[in-house]
PDB file of N, CA, C and O in Angstrom:
ATOM      1  N   MET A   1     -21.654  85.822  45.965  1.00  0.00           N
ATOM      2  CA  MET A   1     -20.734  86.458  45.063  1.00  0.00           C
ATOM      3  C   MET A   1     -20.951  85.637  43.730  1.00  0.00           C
ATOM      4  O   MET A   1     -21.012  86.206  42.640  1.00  0.00           O
ATOM      5  N   MET A   2     -21.049  84.464  43.854  1.00  0.00           N
ATOM      6  CA  MET A   2     -21.389  83.742  42.534  1.00  0.00           C
ATOM      7  C   MET A   2     -22.559  84.042  41.930  1.00  0.00           C
ATOM      8  O   MET A   2     -22.529  84.251  40.717  1.00  0.00           O
ATOM      9  N   ALA A   3     -23.659  84.113  42.557  1.00  0.00           N
ATOM     10  CA  ALA A   3     -25.002  84.453  42.080  1.00  0.00           C
ATOM     11  C   ALA A   3     -25.021  85.780  41.442  1.00  0.00           C
ATOM     12  O   ALA A   3     -25.600  85.892  40.361  1.00  0.00           O
ATOM     13  N   TYR A   4     -24.405  86.884  42.032  1.00  0.00           N
ATOM     14  CA  TYR A   4     -24.142  88.138  41.470  1.00  0.00           C
ATOM     15  C   TYR A   4     -23.285  88.031  40.079  1.00  0.00           C
ATOM     16  O   TYR A   4     -23.783  88.498  39.054  1.00  0.00           O
ATOM     17  N   LEU A   5     -22.341  87.581  40.056  1.00  0.00           N
ATOM     18  CA  LEU A   5     -21.384  87.497  38.949  1.00  0.00           C
ATOM     19  C   LEU A   5     -22.102  86.596  37.902  1.00  0.00           C
ATOM     20  O   LEU A   5     -21.647  86.707  36.764  1.00  0.00           O
ATOM     21  N   LYS A   6     -23.050  85.797  38.051  1.00  0.00           N
ATOM     22  CA  LYS A   6     -23.796  85.106  37.089  1.00  0.00           C
ATOM     23  C   LYS A   6     -25.012  85.795  36.566  1.00  0.00           C
ATOM     24  O   LYS A   6     -25.598  85.475  35.532  1.00  0.00           O
ATOM     25  N   ASN A   7     -25.308  86.675  37.291  1.00  0.00           N
ATOM     26  CA  ASN A   7     -26.650  87.419  36.962  1.00  0.00           C
ATOM     27  C   ASN A   7     -26.561  88.847  37.674  1.00  0.00           C
ATOM     28  O   ASN A   7     -27.316  89.052  38.624  1.00  0.00           O
ATOM     29  N   PRO A   8     -25.690  89.827  37.268  1.00  0.00           N
ATOM     30  CA  PRO A   8     -25.671  91.060  37.916  1.00  0.00           C
ATOM     31  C   PRO A   8     -26.684  92.001  37.797  1.00  0.00           C
ATOM     32  O   PRO A   8     -27.113  92.202  36.661  1.00  0.00           O
ATOM     33  N   LYS A   9     -27.168  92.632  38.741  1.00  0.00           N
ATOM     34  CA  LYS A   9     -28.328  93.667  38.690  1.00  0.00           C
ATOM     35  C   LYS A   9     -28.101  94.659  39.626  1.00  0.00           C
ATOM     36  O   LYS A   9     -27.527  94.461  40.697  1.00  0.00           O
ATOM     37  N   LYS A  10     -28.594  95.856  39.201  1.00  0.00           N
ATOM     38  CA  LYS A  10     -28.443  96.931  40.058  1.00  0.00           C
ATOM     39  C   LYS A  10     -28.977  96.829  41.445  1.00  0.00           C
ATOM     40  O   LYS A  10     -28.444  97.406  42.393  1.00  0.00           O
ATOM     41  N   ASP A  11     -30.140  96.012  41.554  1.00  0.00           N
ATOM     42  CA  ASP A  11     -30.739  95.857  42.874  1.00  0.00           C
ATOM     43  C   ASP A  11     -29.988  95.020  43.881  1.00  0.00           C
ATOM     44  O   ASP A  11     -30.167  95.090  45.097  1.00  0.00           O
ATOM     45  N   THR A  12     -29.016  94.113  43.188  1.00  0.00           N
ATOM     46  CA  THR A  12     -28.354  93.179  44.065  1.00  0.00           C
ATOM     47  C   THR A  12     -26.715  93.750  44.280  1.00  0.00           C
ATOM     48  O   THR A  12     -25.879  93.126  44.934  1.00  0.00           O
ATOM     49  N   SER A  13     -26.524  94.725  43.765  1.00  0.00           N
ATOM     50  CA  SER A  13     -25.149  95.180  43.652  1.00  0.00           C
ATOM     51  C   SER A  13     -24.873  95.890  45.145  1.00  0.00           C
ATOM     52  O   SER A  13     -25.781  96.389  45.809  1.00  0.00           O
ATOM     53  N   ILE A  14     -23.668  95.859  45.503  1.00  0.00           N
ATOM     54  CA  ILE A  14     -23.200  96.577  46.842  1.00  0.00           C
ATOM     55  C   ILE A  14     -22.557  97.831  46.624  1.00  0.00           C
ATOM     56  O   ILE A  14     -22.016  98.450  47.540  1.00  0.00           O
ATOM     57  N   LEU A  15     -22.596  98.233  45.426  1.00  0.00           N
ATOM     58  CA  LEU A  15     -22.095  99.490  44.853  1.00  0.00           C
ATOM     59  C   LEU A  15     -23.003 100.723  45.211  1.00  0.00           C
ATOM     60  O   LEU A  15     -24.225 100.618  45.113  1.00  0.00           O
ATOM     61  N   GLN A  16     -22.509 101.691  45.554  1.00  0.00           N
ATOM     62  CA  GLN A  16     -23.482 102.819  45.845  1.00  0.00           C
ATOM     63  C   GLN A  16     -23.817 103.362  44.510  1.00  0.00           C
ATOM     64  O   GLN A  16     -23.081 103.255  43.529  1.00  0.00           O
ATOM     65  N   ASP A  17     -25.184 104.063  44.530  1.00  0.00           N
ATOM     66  CA  ASP A  17     -25.832 104.507  43.347  1.00  0.00           C
ATOM     67  C   ASP A  17     -24.879 105.321  42.484  1.00  0.00           C
ATOM     68  O   ASP A  17     -24.919 105.193  41.260  1.00  0.00           O
ATOM     69  N   GLY A  18     -24.010 106.168  43.083  1.00  0.00           N
ATOM     70  CA  GLY A  18     -23.330 106.966  42.295  1.00  0.00           C
ATOM     71  C   GLY A  18     -22.281 106.393  41.506  1.00  0.00           C
ATOM     72  O   GLY A  18     -21.938 106.884  40.431  1.00  0.00           O
ATOM     73  N   LEU A  19     -21.709 105.266  42.054  1.00  0.00           N
ATOM     74  CA  LEU A  19     -20.706 104.486  41.329  1.00  0.00           C
ATOM     75  C   LEU A  19     -21.244 103.601  40.273  1.00  0.00           C
ATOM     76  O   LEU A  19     -20.631 103.326  39.241  1.00  0.00           O
ATOM     77  N   ILE A  20     -22.519 103.133  40.609  1.00  0.00           N
ATOM     78  CA  ILE A  20     -23.331 102.392  39.444  1.00  0.00           C
ATOM     79  C   ILE A  20     -23.663 103.389  38.266  1.00  0.00           C
ATOM     80  O   ILE A  20     -23.572 102.984  37.107  1.00  0.00           O
ATOM     81  N   GLN A  21     -24.043 104.671  38.539  1.00  0.00           N
ATOM     82  CA  GLN A  21     -24.146 105.438  37.556  1.00  0.00           C
ATOM     83  C   GLN A  21     -23.052 105.836  36.755  1.00  0.00           C
ATOM     84  O   GLN A  21     -23.185 106.123  35.566  1.00  0.00           O
ATOM     85  N   ARG A  22     -21.864 105.869  37.421  1.00  0.00           N
ATOM     86  CA  ARG A  22     -20.631 106.196  36.733  1.00  0.00           C
ATOM     87  C   ARG A  22     -20.136 104.973  35.878  1.00  0.00           C
ATOM     88  O   ARG A  22     -19.797 105.088  34.700  1.00  0.00           O
ATOM     89  N   PHE A  23     -20.128 103.946  36.487  1.00  0.00           N
ATOM     90  CA  PHE A  23     -19.367 102.787  35.829  1.00  0.00           C
ATOM     91  C   PHE A  23     -20.494 101.842  35.314  1.00  0.00           C
ATOM     92  O   PHE A  23     -20.057 101.074  34.456  1.00  0.00           O
ATOM     93  N   GLY A  24     -21.630 101.698  35.550  1.00  0.00           N
ATOM     94  CA  GLY A  24     -22.671 100.732  35.200  1.00  0.00           C
ATOM     95  C   GLY A  24     -22.579  99.371  35.987  1.00  0.00           C
ATOM     96  O   GLY A  24     -21.740  99.257  36.880  1.00  0.00           O
ATOM     97  N   VAL A  25     -23.340  98.447  35.703  1.00  0.00           N
ATOM     98  CA  VAL A  25     -23.476  97.227  36.376  1.00  0.00           C
ATOM     99  C   VAL A  25     -22.513  96.291  35.491  1.00  0.00           C
ATOM    100  O   VAL A  25     -22.421  96.336  34.265  1.00  0.00           O
ATOM    101  N   LYS A  26     -21.840  95.466  36.328  1.00  0.00           N
ATOM    102  CA  LYS A  26     -21.003  94.531  35.666  1.00  0.00           C
ATOM    103  C   LYS A  26     -21.738  93.712  34.533  1.00  0.00           C
ATOM    104  O   LYS A  26     -22.955  93.531  34.590  1.00  0.00           O
ATOM    105  N   LYS A  27     -21.018  93.258  33.577  1.00  0.00           N
ATOM    106  CA  LYS A  27     -21.496  92.229  32.683  1.00  0.00           C
ATOM    107  C   LYS A  27     -21.575  90.869  33.228  1.00  0.00           C
ATOM    108  O   LYS A  27     -20.737  90.403  34.000  1.00  0.00           O
ATOM    109  N   LYS A  28     -22.681  90.210  32.770  1.00  0.00           N
ATOM    110  CA  LYS A  28     -22.791  88.762  33.103  1.00  0.00           C
ATOM    111  C   LYS A  28     -21.347  87.933  32.755  1.00  0.00           C
ATOM    112  O   LYS A  28     -20.784  88.053  31.668  1.00  0.00           O
ATOM    113  N   THR A  29     -20.877  87.135  33.774  1.00  0.00           N
ATOM    114  CA  THR A  29     -19.736  86.303  33.391  1.00  0.00           C
ATOM    115  C   THR A  29     -19.822  85.226  32.409  1.00  0.00           C
ATOM    116  O   THR A  29     -20.869  84.588  32.297  1.00  0.00           O
ATOM    117  N   THR A  30     -18.935  85.010  31.787  1.00  0.00           N
ATOM    118  CA  THR A  30     -18.894  83.894  30.626  1.00  0.00           C
ATOM    119  C   THR A  30     -18.162  82.638  31.342  1.00  0.00           C
ATOM    120  O   THR A  30     -18.080  81.606  30.675  1.00  0.00           O
ATOM    121  N   LEU A  31     -17.683  82.647  32.508  1.00  0.00           N
ATOM    122  CA  LEU A  31     -17.021  81.657  33.056  1.00  0.00           C
ATOM    123  C   LEU A  31     -17.938  80.435  33.235  1.00  0.00           C
ATOM    124  O   LEU A  31     -19.137  80.650  33.411  1.00  0.00           O
ATOM    125  N   THR A  32     -17.516  79.273  33.209  1.00  0.00           N
ATOM    126  CA  THR A  32     -18.305  78.009  33.790  1.00  0.00           C
ATOM    127  C   THR A  32     -18.416  78.159  35.199  1.00  0.00           C
ATOM    128  O   THR A  32     -17.602  78.795  35.870  1.00  0.00           O
ATOM    129  N   ASP A  33     -19.592  77.476  35.732  1.00  0.00           N
ATOM    130  CA  ASP A  33     -19.551  77.453  37.224  1.00  0.00           C
ATOM    131  C   ASP A  33     -18.192  77.020  38.041  1.00  0.00           C
ATOM    132  O   ASP A  33     -17.835  77.480  39.126  1.00  0.00           O
ATOM    133  N   GLU A  34     -17.546  76.058  37.282  1.00  0.00           N
ATOM    134  CA  GLU A  34     -16.286  75.367  37.875  1.00  0.00           C
ATOM    135  C   GLU A  34     -15.246  76.441  37.962  1.00  0.00           C
ATOM    136  O   GLU A  34     -14.605  76.632  38.996  1.00  0.00           O
ATOM    137  N   LYS A  35     -15.083  77.153  36.849  1.00  0.00           N
ATOM    138  CA  LYS A  35     -14.140  78.319  36.667  1.00  0.00           C
ATOM    139  C   LYS A  35     -14.411  79.309  37.550  1.00  0.00           C
ATOM    140  O   LYS A  35     -13.534  79.786  38.270  1.00  0.00           O
ATOM    141  N   LEU A  36     -15.591  79.679  37.566  1.00  0.00           N
ATOM    142  CA  LEU A  36     -16.030  80.840  38.461  1.00  0.00           C
ATOM    143  C   LEU A  36     -15.839  80.661  39.967  1.00  0.00           C
ATOM    144  O   LEU A  36     -15.378  81.566  40.662  1.00  0.00           O
ATOM    145  N   LYS A  37     -16.232  79.374  40.493  1.00  0.00           N
ATOM    146  CA  LYS A  37     -15.992  79.201  41.793  1.00  0.00           C
ATOM    147  C   LYS A  37     -14.458  79.126  42.120  1.00  0.00           C
ATOM    148  O   LYS A  37     -14.052  79.563  43.196  1.00  0.00           O
ATOM    149  N   GLU A  38     -13.584  78.560  41.177  1.00  0.00           N
ATOM    150  CA  GLU A  38     -12.187  78.434  41.416  1.00  0.00           C
ATOM    151  C   GLU A  38     -11.706  80.033  41.446  1.00  0.00           C
ATOM    152  O   GLU A  38     -11.049  80.466  42.392  1.00  0.00           O
ATOM    153  N   SER A  39     -12.062  80.782  40.428  1.00  0.00           N
ATOM    154  CA  SER A  39     -11.698  82.149  40.568  1.00  0.00           C
ATOM    155  C   SER A  39     -12.057  82.919  41.836  1.00  0.00           C
ATOM    156  O   SER A  39     -11.253  83.672  42.385  1.00  0.00           O
ATOM    157  N   ILE A  40     -13.236  82.710  42.256  1.00  0.00           N
ATOM    158  CA  ILE A  40     -13.645  83.369  43.511  1.00  0.00           C
ATOM    159  C   ILE A  40     -12.915  82.922  44.624  1.00  0.00           C
ATOM    160  O   ILE A  40     -12.674  83.698  45.549  1.00  0.00           O
ATOM    161  N   ASP A  41     -12.498  81.635  44.636  1.00  0.00           N
ATOM    162  CA  ASP A  41     -11.525  81.171  45.685  1.00  0.00           C
ATOM    163  C   ASP A  41     -10.267  81.718  45.737  1.00  0.00           C
ATOM    164  O   ASP A  41      -9.719  81.952  46.815  1.00  0.00           O
ATOM    165  N   ILE A  42      -9.638  81.999  44.422  1.00  0.00           N
ATOM    166  CA  ILE A  42      -8.362  82.522  44.376  1.00  0.00           C
ATOM    167  C   ILE A  42      -8.458  84.041  44.715  1.00  0.00           C
ATOM    168  O   ILE A  42      -7.523  84.558  45.326  1.00  0.00           O
ATOM    169  N   TYR A  43      -9.474  84.732  44.373  1.00  0.00           N
ATOM    170  CA  TYR A  43      -9.645  86.214  44.826  1.00  0.00           C
ATOM    171  C   TYR A  43      -9.899  86.307  46.380  1.00  0.00           C
ATOM    172  O   TYR A  43      -9.442  87.247  47.029  1.00  0.00           O
ATOM    173  N   TRP A  44     -10.550  85.425  46.881  1.00  0.00           N
ATOM    174  CA  TRP A  44     -10.823  85.501  48.303  1.00  0.00           C
ATOM    175  C   TRP A  44      -9.459  85.183  49.101  1.00  0.00           C
ATOM    176  O   TRP A  44      -9.139  85.834  50.095  1.00  0.00           O
ATOM    177  N   GLU A  45      -8.719  84.177  48.607  1.00  0.00           N
ATOM    178  CA  GLU A  45      -7.481  83.809  49.233  1.00  0.00           C
ATOM    179  C   GLU A  45      -6.374  84.998  49.042  1.00  0.00           C
ATOM    180  O   GLU A  45      -5.519  85.189  49.906  1.00  0.00           O
ATOM    181  N   THR A  46      -6.441  85.696  47.983  1.00  0.00           N
ATOM    182  CA  THR A  46      -5.611  86.879  47.804  1.00  0.00           C
ATOM    183  C   THR A  46      -5.856  87.985  48.464  1.00  0.00           C
ATOM    184  O   THR A  46      -4.920  88.554  49.027  1.00  0.00           O
ATOM    185  N   TYR A  47      -7.123  88.488  48.521  1.00  0.00           N
ATOM    186  CA  TYR A  47      -7.574  89.723  48.994  1.00  0.00           C
ATOM    187  C   TYR A  47      -8.204  89.759  50.375  1.00  0.00           C
ATOM    188  O   TYR A  47      -8.387  90.865  50.882  1.00  0.00           O
ATOM    189  N   THR A  48      -8.519  88.772  50.969  1.00  0.00           N
ATOM    190  CA  THR A  48      -9.057  88.761  52.282  1.00  0.00           C
ATOM    191  C   THR A  48      -8.089  88.919  53.332  1.00  0.00           C
ATOM    192  O   THR A  48      -7.006  88.336  53.315  1.00  0.00           O
ATOM    193  N   VAL A  49      -8.494  89.772  54.336  1.00  0.00           N
ATOM    194  CA  VAL A  49      -7.502  90.155  55.263  1.00  0.00           C
ATOM    195  C   VAL A  49      -7.812  89.567  56.583  1.00  0.00           C
ATOM    196  O   VAL A  49      -7.029  89.723  57.520  1.00  0.00           O
ATOM    197  N   PHE A  50      -8.870  88.926  56.706  1.00  0.00           N
ATOM    198  CA  PHE A  50      -9.156  88.088  57.904  1.00  0.00           C
ATOM    199  C   PHE A  50      -8.062  87.344  58.526  1.00  0.00           C
ATOM    200  O   PHE A  50      -7.532  86.487  57.819  1.00  0.00           O
ATOM    201  N   GLY A  51      -7.602  87.516  59.778  1.00  0.00           N
ATOM    202  CA  GLY A  51      -6.503  86.638  60.406  1.00  0.00           C
ATOM    203  C   GLY A  51      -5.174  87.090  59.798  1.00  0.00           C
ATOM    204  O   GLY A  51      -4.161  86.424  60.011  1.00  0.00           O
ATOM    205  N   ARG A  52      -5.138  88.288  58.987  1.00  0.00           N
ATOM    206  CA  ARG A  52      -3.733  88.656  58.485  1.00  0.00           C
ATOM    207  C   ARG A  52      -3.421  89.746  59.282  1.00  0.00           C
ATOM    208  O   ARG A  52      -2.236  89.983  59.515  1.00  0.00           O
ATOM    209  N   LEU A  53      -4.388  90.517  59.783  1.00  0.00           N
ATOM    210  CA  LEU A  53      -3.988  91.722  60.609  1.00  0.00           C
ATOM    211  C   LEU A  53      -3.354  91.542  61.902  1.00  0.00           C
ATOM    212  O   LEU A  53      -3.795  90.629  62.600  1.00  0.00           O
ATOM    213  N   LYS A  54      -2.435  92.221  62.331  1.00  0.00           N
ATOM    214  CA  LYS A  54      -1.758  92.147  63.502  1.00  0.00           C
ATOM    215  C   LYS A  54      -1.827  93.382  64.286  1.00  0.00           C
ATOM    216  O   LYS A  54      -1.256  93.456  65.374  1.00  0.00           O
TER     217      LYS A  54
END
C-alpha cells in the first residue's frame, strides 16, 4: 500500500478500469515516509475486520 501511495499508477491499482476511468488514478502522496506509515497503520486498525467478525 505504501509503494502505491508513493507512486500510484493505473497498472498497479486494484480498482477496476471503469472506476479508474471515472475517478482517475490517485495523486501521489505528499506525506513523509514516517507519516505515511503511521496513517496506513491507523487506517488498517480502523477498517480491518479480520478477527472482529463473529
